[in-house]
C-alpha positions in Angstrom: 4.5 -7.5 -27.2 3.9 -4.7 -24.7 2.9 -5.6 -21.2 -0.5 -3.9 -21.2 -1.5 -5.6 -24.5 -0.4 -9.0 -23.1 -2.3 -8.4 -19.9 -5.5 -7.4 -21.8 -5.2 -10.6 -23.9 -4.5 -13.0 -21.0 -6.9 -11.5 -18.5 -9.5 -11.1 -21.2 -9.2 -14.8 -22.2 -9.6 -15.9 -18.6 -12.7 -13.7 -18.3 -14.1 -15.2 -21.4 -13.6 -18.7 -20.0 -15.3 -17.8 -16.7 -18.3 -16.2 -18.4 -18.6 -19.1 -20.9 -18.6 -21.6 -18.0 -21.3 -19.5 -16.2 -23.5 -19.6 -19.3 -22.9 -23.4 -19.7 -23.6 -24.2 -16.0 -26.5 -21.9 -15.4 -28.5 -22.9 -12.4 -32.1 -23.9 -13.0 -33.2 -24.8 -9.5 -32.4 -23.8 -5.9 -30.5 -27.2 -5.5 -28.2 -26.3 -8.4 -27.9 -22.7 -7.2 -27.0 -23.6 -3.6 -25.1 -26.9 -3.9 -24.5 -27.5 -7.7 -27.0 -30.3 -7.6 -24.8 -32.3 -5.3 -23.1 -34.1 -8.2 -19.6 -32.5 -8.5 -16.7 -35.1 -8.8 -14.3 -35.1 -5.8 -11.2 -34.0 -7.8 -13.1 -31.1 -9.4 -14.5 -30.2 -6.0 -11.0 -30.3 -4.6 -9.8 -27.8 -7.2 -12.9 -25.6 -6.6 -12.4 -25.8 -2.8 -8.7 -24.9 -3.2 -9.6 -21.9 -5.4 -12.4 -20.9 -2.9 -9.9 -21.2 -0.1 -6.8 -19.5 -1.7 -8.2 -16.0 -1.9 -6.4 -12.7 -2.7 -5.0 -13.0 0.8 -3.2 -16.2 -0.1 -2.2 -15.3 -3.6 -1.4 -11.6 -3.3 -0.9 -10.7 0.3 0.5 -13.7 2.3 3.9 -13.8 0.6 3.9 -10.0 0.9 3.3 -10.3 4.7 6.1 -12.9 5.0 8.4 -10.8 2.9 8.0 -7.8 5.1 7.5 -9.5 8.5 9.9 -12.5 8.0 9.4 -15.1 10.7 6.4 -13.3 12.1 4.5 -13.7 8.9 4.6 -17.5 9.3 1.6 -17.2 11.6 -0.6 -16.7 8.5 0.9 -19.7 6.8 0.5 -22.0 9.9 -3.0 -20.8 10.8 -4.6 -21.0 7.4 -3.1 -24.5 6.5 -3.7 -25.9 10.0 -7.3 -24.6 9.9 -8.1 -26.4 6.7 -6.9 -29.7 8.1 -9.1 -29.1 11.2 -12.1 -28.4 9.0 -11.5 -31.3 6.6 -11.0 -33.9 9.4 -13.1 -32.7 12.3 -16.1 -30.9 10.9 -16.8 -31.4 7.1 -17.9 -35.1 7.2 -20.3 -34.5 10.1 -21.8 -31.4 8.6 -22.2 -33.3 5.3 -23.9 -36.1 7.1 -26.4 -33.6 8.7 -27.5 -32.8 5.1 -27.9 -29.0 5.4 -26.0 -26.9 2.9 -25.6 -23.7 5.0 -24.1 -23.0 8.4 -27.3 -21.1 9.6 -29.4 -24.1 8.4 -27.3 -26.4 10.5 -27.4 -24.1 13.5 -31.1 -23.5 13.2 -32.1 -27.2 13.0 -29.4 -28.4 15.5 -30.4 -25.8 18.1 -34.2 -26.2 17.2 -34.6 -22.4 17.1 -35.5 -19.8 14.5 -33.7 -17.2 16.6 -30.5 -19.2 16.5 -30.9 -19.4 12.7 -31.3 -15.6 12.4 -28.3 -14.9 14.7 -26.3 -17.3 12.5 -27.5 -15.5 9.4 -26.4 -12.1 10.8 -23.0 -13.6 11.8 -22.5 -15.2 8.3 -23.3 -11.9 6.6 -21.0 -9.9 8.9 -18.1 -12.4 8.4 -18.6 -12.7 4.7 -18.7 -9.0 4.1 -15.5 -8.5 6.1 -13.8 -11.2 4.1 -15.1 -10.1 0.7 -13.8 -6.5 1.3 -10.2 -7.9 1.2 -11.0 -9.8 -2.1 -12.4 -6.8 -3.8 -9.4 -4.7 -2.6 -7.2 -7.4 -4.2 -9.0 -7.1 -7.5 -8.5 -3.3 -7.4 -4.8 -3.6 -6.7 -4.3 -5.9 -9.7 -6.3 -3.9 -12.1 -4.9 -0.5 -11.0 -1.4 -1.6 -12.1 -1.9 -3.9 -15.0 -4.9 -2.4 -16.7 -3.6 1.1 -15.8 -6.9 2.2 -14.2 -7.5 3.5 -10.7 -8.4 1.1 -7.9 -12.1 2.2 -7.9 -12.4 1.4 -11.6 -10.6 -1.9 -11.0 -13.1 -2.9 -8.3 -16.0 -2.0 -10.5 -14.7 -4.2 -13.3 -14.3 -7.1 -10.8 -17.8 -6.5 -9.5 -19.2 -6.8 -13.0 -17.5 -10.1 -13.7 -18.5 -11.7 -10.3 -22.1 -10.4 -10.8 -22.4 -12.2 -14.1 -21.2 -15.7 -13.1 -22.3 -15.7 -9.4 -25.8 -14.4 -10.0 -26.4 -16.4 -13.2 -24.8 -19.7 -12.3 -25.0 -19.9 -8.5 -23.0 -22.7 -6.9 -23.1 -24.7 -10.1 -21.5 -22.0 -12.2 -19.2 -20.9 -9.4 -17.9 -24.5 -8.9 -16.8 -25.1 -12.5 -15.5 -21.5 -12.8 -13.4 -22.1 -9.7 -11.9 -25.2 -11.3 -10.7 -23.0 -14.2 -9.6 -20.3 -11.7 -7.5 -22.8 -9.7 -5.6 -23.8 -12.9 -5.0 -20.1 -13.7 -3.9 -19.0 -10.2 -1.6 -22.0 -9.5 0.1 -21.7 -12.8 0.5 -18.0 -12.3 2.0 -18.5 -8.9 4.4 -21.3 -9.7 5.8 -20.2 -13.1 7.6 -17.0 -11.8 8.6 -18.8 -8.6 10.4 -21.5 -10.6 12.0 -18.9 -12.9 13.3 -16.8 -10.0 14.5 -19.9 -8.1 16.6 -21.0 -11.0 18.0 -17.4 -11.5 18.9 -17.0 -7.8 19.9 -20.5 -6.6 20.1 -22.7 -9.8 17.4 -24.8 -8.2 14.2 -25.3 -10.1 12.1 -26.1 -7.0 11.3 -23.0 -5.1 10.7 -25.0 -1.9 14.4 -26.2 -2.1 15.8 -23.0 -3.5 14.5 -21.3 -0.4 17.1 -23.2 1.6 19.9 -23.2 -1.0 23.0 -21.1 -1.6 22.9 -18.1 -3.9 24.2 -18.5 -7.5 26.2 -15.3 -7.3 29.4 -17.1 -6.3 29.3 -15.9 -2.7 28.5 -19.3 -1.3 26.0 -17.6 1.1 22.6 -19.1 1.8 19.5 -17.1 0.8 18.2 -16.8 4.3 21.6 -15.8 5.7 21.7 -13.1 3.0 18.3 -11.9 4.1 19.3 -11.9 7.8 22.3 -9.8 7.0 20.4 -7.3 4.8 17.6 -7.0 7.4 19.9 -6.2 10.4 22.1 -3.9 8.3 19.1 -1.9 7.2 17.5 -1.6 10.6 14.9 -4.3 10.3 14.4 -7.2 12.7 16.3 -10.3 11.7 14.3 -12.0 9.0 14.4 -15.5 10.6 13.7 -14.3 14.1 10.3 -13.2 15.4 9.5 -10.0 17.1 5.9 -10.9 18.1 5.3 -12.2 21.6 4.7 -15.9 22.0 1.1 -15.4 23.2 0.2 -13.2 20.2 1.7 -15.7 17.8 -0.4 -18.4 19.5 -3.6 -16.4 19.5 -3.3 -15.3 15.8 -2.5 -18.8 14.6 -5.4 -20.3 16.7 -7.8 -17.6 15.4 -6.9 -18.3 11.8 -7.2 -22.1 12.4 -10.5 -22.2 14.1 -11.8 -19.3 11.9 -11.1 -21.4 8.9 -13.1 -24.2 10.4 -16.0 -21.8 10.8 -15.9 -20.2 7.4 -19.3 -20.8 5.8 -18.2 -20.4 2.1 -15.7 -23.3 2.6 -18.0 -25.5 4.5 -20.7 -25.4 1.8 -18.3 -26.9 -0.7 -18.6 -30.3 1.0 -22.3 -30.4 0.1 -21.6 -30.3 -3.7 -20.4 -33.9 -3.9 -22.7 -37.0 -3.9 -21.6 -38.8 -0.7 -19.8 -38.3 2.6 -16.9 -40.4 1.4 -16.6 -38.0 -1.6 -16.5 -35.1 0.9 -13.5 -36.7 2.6 -11.9 -37.4 -0.8 -12.4 -33.9 -2.1 -11.0 -32.5 1.2 -7.8 -34.6 0.6 -7.5 -33.4 -3.0 -8.0 -29.8 -1.9 -5.2 -30.1 0.7 -2.9 -31.3 -2.1 -3.8 -28.4 -4.3 -3.5 -25.9 -1.5 -0.1 -27.2 -0.5 1.2 -26.4 -4.0 0.9 -22.7 -3.3 1.4 -22.6 0.5 4.7 -24.5 0.4 5.9 -22.0 -2.3 4.9 -18.8 -0.6 7.9 -18.5 1.8 10.3 -18.9 -1.1 8.5 -16.3 -3.2 8.6 -13.9 -0.2 12.3 -14.4 0.3 13.2 -14.0 -3.4 11.1 -10.9 -3.7 12.6 -9.2 -0.7 16.2 -9.8 -1.7 15.5 -8.6 -5.2 13.5 -5.6 -4.0 16.2 -4.4 -1.6 19.0 -4.9 -4.2 17.2 -3.0 -6.9 16.2 0.0 -4.7 19.4 0.3 -2.6 21.8 -0.8 -5.4 24.5 -3.5 -5.1 26.7 -1.0 -3.2 23.9 -0.3 -0.7 24.0 3.4 -1.2 20.7 3.8 -3.0 19.9 4.5 -6.6 19.4 7.9 -8.3 15.7 8.6 -8.5 15.8 9.2 -12.3 17.4 5.8 -12.7 14.9 3.9 -10.7 13.9 0.5 -12.2 10.8 0.5 -14.2 8.8 -1.5 -11.6 9.3 1.3 -9.1 7.9 3.8 -11.6 5.1 1.6 -12.7 3.8 0.9 -9.1 4.4 4.6 -8.1 1.7 5.5 -10.7 -0.8 3.4 -8.7 0.1 5.2 -5.4 1.2 1.9 -3.8 4.9 3.0 -3.8 6.0 6.5 -2.8 9.4 8.1 -2.3 10.4 11.1 -0.2 13.9 12.4 -0.7 14.6 13.2 3.0 18.3 14.0 2.8 18.1 15.7 -0.6 20.8 13.5 -2.3 18.5 12.5 -5.1 18.9 8.8 -4.2 16.2 6.3 -3.2 16.9 4.3 0.0 14.9 1.6 1.7 15.5 0.7 5.4 13.7 0.0 8.6 14.9 3.1 10.5 15.0 6.9 10.1 17.0 6.5 6.9 14.0 5.1 5.1 12.7 7.1 2.2 10.4 4.5 0.6 6.8 3.6 1.4 5.9 0.3 -0.2 2.5 -1.4 0.1 3.1 -5.0 1.1 0.2 -6.2 -1.1 2.2 -5.5 -4.3 5.1 -8.0 -3.6 3.8 -11.1 -5.4 2.4 -9.0 -8.3 5.6 -7.0 -8.6 7.9 -9.9 -8.1 8.3 -10.9 -11.8 8.9 -7.2 -12.7 11.5 -6.9 -10.0 13.3 -10.0 -11.3 13.0 -8.7 -14.9 11.0 -11.7 -16.1 9.3 -11.7 -19.6 6.2 -9.7 -20.0 4.0 -12.8 -20.6 4.9 -14.0 -17.0 4.0 -10.6 -15.5 0.6 -10.7 -17.4 0.0 -14.3 -16.2 0.5 -13.2 -12.6 -2.0 -10.5 -13.1 -4.5 -13.0 -14.3 -3.7 -15.3 -11.4 -4.3 -12.5 -8.8 -7.6 -11.7 -10.4 -8.6 -15.4 -10.4 -7.7 -15.8 -6.7 -9.8 -12.8 -5.7 -12.8 -13.5 -7.9 -13.0 -17.2 -6.9 -13.3 -16.4 -3.2 -15.5 -13.4 -3.8 -18.0 -15.5 -5.6 -18.1 -18.1 -2.9 -18.6 -15.5 -0.2 -21.3 -13.7 -2.1 -23.2 -17.0 -2.6 -23.1 -17.6 1.1 -24.6 -14.1 1.7 -27.3 -14.7 -0.9 -28.3 -18.1 0.4 -28.3 -16.9 4.0 -30.8 -14.2 3.0 -33.0 -16.2 0.5 -32.9 -19.6 2.1 -32.3 -19.2 5.9 -33.8 -15.8 6.5 -36.7 -15.8 4.0 -37.6 -19.4 3.2 -36.9 -20.9 6.6 -37.9 -18.0 8.8 -39.9 -15.1 7.4 -41.6 -16.3 4.2 -42.0 -20.1 4.4 -44.6 -20.3 1.6 -42.5 -18.9 -1.3 -42.0 -21.2 -4.3 -38.7 -22.6 -5.5 -38.7 -20.1 -8.3 -39.3 -17.2 -6.0 -36.6 -18.3 -3.7 -34.2 -18.5 -6.6 -35.1 -15.0 -7.6 -34.6 -13.7 -4.1 -31.2 -15.4 -4.0 -30.1 -13.7 -7.2 -31.4 -10.3 -5.9 -29.5 -10.8 -2.6 -26.3 -11.7 -4.5 -26.6 -8.5 -6.6 -27.1 -6.3 -3.6 -24.2 -8.1 -1.8 -21.9 -7.4 -4.8 -22.7 -3.7 -4.5 -21.9 -3.6 -0.8 -18.7 -5.7 -1.4 -17.6 -3.2 -4.1 -18.0 -0.3 -1.7 -15.9 -2.1 1.0 -13.3 -3.0 -1.6 -13.0 0.7 -2.5 -12.9 1.7 1.2 -11.2 -1.2 2.9 -10.3 -1.2 6.7 -6.7 -2.5 6.1 -4.5 -4.3 3.7 -5.8 -7.5 2.1 -4.5 -10.2 4.5 -5.2 -8.1 7.6 -8.9 -7.6 6.6 -9.1 -11.3 5.9 -7.6 -12.1 9.3 -10.4 -10.0 10.9 -12.9 -12.1 9.1 -11.3 -15.3 10.4 -11.4 -13.9 13.9 -15.1 -13.1 13.6 -15.8 -16.7 12.3 -13.7 -18.2 15.1 -15.6 -16.3 17.8 -19.1 -17.0 16.4 -19.4 -20.1 14.2 -16.7 -22.5 15.4 -17.9 -23.0 19.0 -21.6 -23.4 17.8 -20.6 -25.9 15.2 -18.2 -27.9 17.3 -20.6 -28.1 20.3 -23.5 -28.9 17.9 -21.6 -31.9 16.7 -19.9 -33.2 19.8 -22.1 -32.0 22.7 -25.6 -33.4 23.1 -26.1 -31.2 26.1 -25.6 -27.8 24.4 -29.0 -26.2 24.1 -30.4 -23.3 22.0 -30.1 -20.7 24.8 -26.4 -21.5 25.3 -25.6 -21.5 21.6 -27.4 -18.2 21.0 -25.8 -16.5 24.0 -22.4 -17.8 23.0 -22.5 -16.6 19.4 -23.8 -13.1 20.3 -21.2 -12.6 23.1 -18.3 -14.0 21.1 -18.8 -12.0 17.9 -19.7 -8.9 19.8 -16.6 -9.0 22.0 -14.3 -9.7 18.9 -15.9 -7.0 16.7 -15.8 -4.4 19.5 -12.1 -5.1 20.1 -11.2 -4.9 16.4 -13.4 -1.7 15.8 -11.8 0.0 18.8 -8.2 -0.5 17.8 -8.7 -0.2 14.1 -11.2 2.7 13.8 -11.8 4.4 17.1 -8.3 4.5 18.5 -5.8 3.4 15.8 -3.0 5.4 17.4 -3.4 3.1 20.5 -3.0 -0.1 18.5 0.3 -1.1 20.1 1.2 -4.1 22.3 1.2 -2.1 25.5 -2.5 -1.4 25.1 -3.7 -4.8 24.0 -5.4 -7.1 26.4 -2.9 -9.7 27.6 -0.7 -8.7 24.6 -3.2 -10.0 22.0 -3.4 -8.1 18.8 -6.7 -7.4 16.9 -5.7 -10.1 14.4 -5.6 -12.7 17.2 -8.5 -11.5 19.4 -10.8 -14.0 17.7 -9.3 -16.8 19.8 -10.2 -15.0 23.0 -13.7 -14.3 21.5 -14.0 -18.0 20.9 -13.2 -18.7 24.6 -15.8 -16.1 25.6 -18.3 -17.9 23.4 -17.6 -21.4 24.9 -17.7 -20.0 28.5 -21.0 -18.1 28.0 -22.6 -21.0 26.1 -21.8 -23.6 28.8 -22.7 -21.3 31.6 -26.1 -20.4 30.0 -26.8 -24.0 29.1 -26.4 -25.1 32.7 -29.2 -22.9 33.9 -31.7 -23.3 31.1 -33.9 -26.1 29.8 -32.3 -29.4 28.6 -32.0 -30.4 25.0 -35.0 -32.4 23.7 -34.5 -36.1 23.3 -35.0 -36.1 19.5 -32.3 -33.5 19.0 -29.9 -35.5 21.2 -30.6 -38.5 19.0 -29.9 -36.4 16.0 -26.5 -35.4 17.4 -25.8 -39.0 18.1 -26.5 -39.9 14.5 -24.4 -37.3 12.8 -21.3 -38.3 14.9 -21.2 -41.5 12.9 -21.0 -40.1 9.3 -22.1 -43.1 7.3 -24.4 -42.9 4.3 -24.9 -40.1 1.7 -26.6 -37.4 3.8 -27.9 -35.8 0.6 -28.3 -32.0 0.9 -31.8 -30.9 0.5 -33.0 -27.4 -0.5 -36.3 -27.7 1.5 
């Protein structure tokens, strides 16, 4: 069966499942819309959390980054996994005990201030829109290739699907949809990885194949082969890093603490009945996340070896353009691969120096990997369905955060306290619909490739939410003035740095111009430090925290009991 037909069938079936679940799990109250009624089993919540967590950046772009950057790409792997552990162990149980289902709700009540709540709402919307831009871009990349439509049309299709199950089902619909999406995305990621690992190393476990000898009879280890190819073609050695130690540290830290401040992940811990279930679902989620994250370096390495060999040929002289493999032609039609015959010899050549004639978008590597390895069409179609599932699952979670921030935190808790439960639910759905429109625009006009855009979102979360949350839990002395000043200064500094180097002066985005050698992807860590410093300085010269709030902080530091999330 032809690839496009198979893709329509497999992707169409997954869409039918997602929509069916949304209809079955339609939210009938704000409690169901915001936290799925608080009754999701820990294993199911672990799957949903993993799907929420493993976005298009994890599925589509992370292995592509590692494939192109080698050792340097490991910062994304370390930062995102380490951040989830930090969130699960240090923050989730305490926030669950507090009993509020949104980050702005926690900040507004902990810092006894409507202004703090509104600042947190603005930060949440800013972070989520930055993040969701990467997800919608991922949807567009998948559809542009496998449904043979342009990226704009692909994004619009993704918007329509997310609109249906996010607006109709809320958190209840999203949770059970994400369980299905996890099953789709993890199967789609592991199946081609196992196939290619067997083909290249005779080892069925990609995690072990990554460190095995090649099956071509050369006796050479996979990574040695990559190091040799990389240096021969003018790239940095694959297993050596070119980034400065300080930038590696700051990017990793920004991704870690940004993870711990991501509102769409935090809210997942309010969908289970008890605090103990929150801990259990966090553990299950870590197991499910590890299934993909431990496989990503192997997928990156397999893809890079195969890509170089198929473009440059086994003799390393390049291949005649008319004889280019089908995957090159297919992805060229999307505009994500281009070839310029610089020397006029009619041969394609890929390298890291002036000989290079190929421009290859790093976001295609996971999606193109089965085609490059000449796997069956059904595997290629399955990967397309997995990429869409990863992008849509996270998009839905982010859009829900935006809608709840507007309807619950901004309207119900601040501007319109007398609205009914039904009115609040209506406003939440309207806010979600508007958010989808904005997200679609950002997906069509993204500020960078998928993982890079997501890294910016993590930096913004690190510089705004993480200090406010961590101080709100572990410091009885932190007052509202300090928290507000810290959030505003942290996110303002980080956003200004990113905007300057990415939009105002992109030509100057080089290590020589960065502050202390810190890239825009890592500046969130410095923004976090600014937040902490400003918050503590302001809190020292302003009024002390009321006694009842200090008692509240003392209580949430001992997360015993159910701490049931309440809508009002």
